[in-house]
C-alpha positions, -999 to 999 in steps of 0.1 A, spaced: 355 102 -132 327 80 -146 319 66 -110 319 99 -95 294 112 -122 270 85 -117 270 89 -79 267 122 -83 234 119 -106 221 93 -82 225 121 -54 209 146 -72 182 123 -82 180 113 -45 180 149 -31 150 157 -56 127 127 -44 135 136 -8 130 172 -8 92 170 -11 94 150 22 119 171 41 94 202 32 66 186 45 84 175 74 99 210 83 64 228 78 47 207 103 74 217 129 73 258 125 47 280 140 22 291 121 35 325 116 68 312 104 43 291 78 33 323 62 63 343 65 75 366 37 105 349 36 107 310 32 125 293 57 142 262 45 151 250 85 124 257 112 140 285 136 117 280 161 104 244 158 71 234 176 51 204 183 16 225 183 2 213 149 10 177 162 -9 183 196 -38 201 175 -44 164 157 -38 142 179 -56 158 208 -84 178 191 -114 161 170 -117 167 132 -152 161 134 -173 162 167 -167 128 184 -139 114 161 -105 114 165 -74 110 141 -69 77 161 -101 69 147 -90 77 112 -59 61 115 -75 29 132 -99 24 100 -72 26 74 -48 1 92 -77 -20 93 -88 -20 56 -50 -18 43 -38 -47 65 -69 -69 56 -62 -60 17 -28 -70 17 -34 -103 35 -61 -114 15 -48 -103 -18 -14 -120 -10 -29 -152 0 -54 -152 -32 -27 -139 -56 -2 -166 -43 -26 -193 -50 -39 -181 -83 -2 -176 -94 7 -210 -86 -23 -225 -105 -17 -205 -134 21 -212 -134 21 -249 -127 -12 -262 -141 -25 -262 -176 -61 -256 -178 -85 -241 -206 -87 -206 -209 -55 -201 -193 -44 -178 -216 -77 -161 -216 -73 -154 -179 -40 -139 -183 -51 -114 -209 -81 -103 -187 -58 -97 -158 -36 -70 -181 -73 -59 -193 -86 -50 -158 -54 -30 -152 -62 -7 -183 -99 6 -171 -99 38 -154 -108 38 -117 -132 65 -121 -154 42 -148 -161 16 -120 -174 43 -92 -208 38 -104 -211 -2 -113 -196 -7 -78 -213 15 -57 -247 -4 -70 -227 -38 -66 -219 -28 -30 -254 -13 -21 -265 -47 -35 -242 -69 -12 -257 -50 15 -220 -38 24 -223 -3 18 -214 22 46 -189 -9 58 -154 -12 58 -156 -44 43 -171 -29 8 -135 -9 8 -116 -39 16 -132 -58 -13 -126 -33 -33 -93 -27 -32 -87 -65 -32 -103 -63 -66 -76 -36 -77 -46 -51 -63 -53 -88 -72 -46 -85 -110 -14 -69 -106 -3 -92 -78 -12 -124 -98 4 -114 -127 34 -105 -106 40 -139 -88 31 -159 -117 68 -148 -129 81 -155 -94 69 -190 -93 74 -200 -128 109 -189 -122 113 -217 -95 125 -248 -107 101 -275 -107 130 -299 -101 130 -288 -65 94 -298 -58 99 -329 -76 129 -338 -54 109 -328 -21 82 -351 -35 108 -380 -38 118 -372 -1 85 -381 9 70 -343 12 34 -338 6 19 -308 -19 15 -287 14 49 -292 27 62 -288 -9 43 -255 -13 53 -241 24 90 -249 26 101 -247 -10 80 -226 -32 66 -202 -7 102 -189 7 115 -187 -28 83 -165 -41 89 -143 -9 103 -114 -29 73 -110 -55 51 -114 -25 68 -86 -7 66 -64 -36 30 -70 -42 23 -67 -6 40 -30 -10 16 -20 -40 -12 -34 -19 -4 -19 11 -3 19 -7 -33 14 -28 -55 8 2 -39 34 23 -41 62 -1 -69 56 -20 -97 85 -18 -126 83 -40 -142 51 -31 -136 58 6 -155 88 3 -183 72 -19 -190 40 2 -187 52 36 -214 77 49 -206 79 85 -179 101 95 -167 77 124 -158 50 97 -139 74 72 -107 66 66 -72 90 66 -71 101 33 -110 114 35 -100 129 70 -71 148 53 -100 169 29 -109 183 63 -80 205 63 -89 224 33 -115 253 38 -134 271 11 -111 303 19 -85 289 41 -62 259 45 -46 251 78 -11 240 63 2 232 98 -20 207 108 -18 195 74 18 190 70 16 171 107 -11 153 95 7 142 61 40 133 80 15 111 101 0 97 71 31 91 54 50 69 85 31 35 84 42 33 48 76 38 57 73 18 86 55 -11 63 83 -10 35 113 -11 62 97 -39 79 93 -62 46 128 -49 28 142 -76 56 128 -103 45 135 -98 8 173 -110 7 163 -138 29 136 -149 5 158 -154 -25 178 -181 -13 156 -197 15 143 -231 8 166 -239 -22 189 -260 -1 177 -294 15 179 -292 53 
């Protein structure tokens, strides 16, 4: 009975979490007349793809398509994930494996940075981006998101690196492996689960962010998807069909990315721990 109750509670939580996603997809498949119907329809009675055709074939902004916004967001998100993973892994290895001055202060600063509201950094970062000559460029967003994701990534990966026994690295060194080979064949596979988790966090941060993308980018053809979503909302009316269709397409890359990296989480737990 206890197991049945726990499974039932878990099922209710899963349904509660999945219902907004289902409603978003269902609404995107409804004709406009059914969306504003007086009687809510949980299941689309006349499913249609007109809203998807509208956003994929039309221009939200003259001369700019939905695919352009998608490409901008994908470029920023992928660059942020790759750079944050590389820098965070090297920094976490240094913090976990080496002893140096101000090491504790560095770890404390990682926590302090996480406590600063992002809204308080908009103006200082805007002035910095202007002085660097990166205003109205996608690299400005990549650097900004990299700064936001690195503290969390370094702090999290530090625990994974510290949990790897030093004896594995020492055994590899005795067998003649160089530091680079030890890092690539021993440490990296064992830290892969933490790297996957931080990559998901970095990807979602870069993919969903709106305030800095709206502040640092001026040309409409360089807008990212979160900024493009605001064009569906007017002062007096909202195109809910296209909003739900665009939101569905907006959510898919996050789900696909999670499914791709999830397959490597379990294999990374034990890979590299056995010689040969």
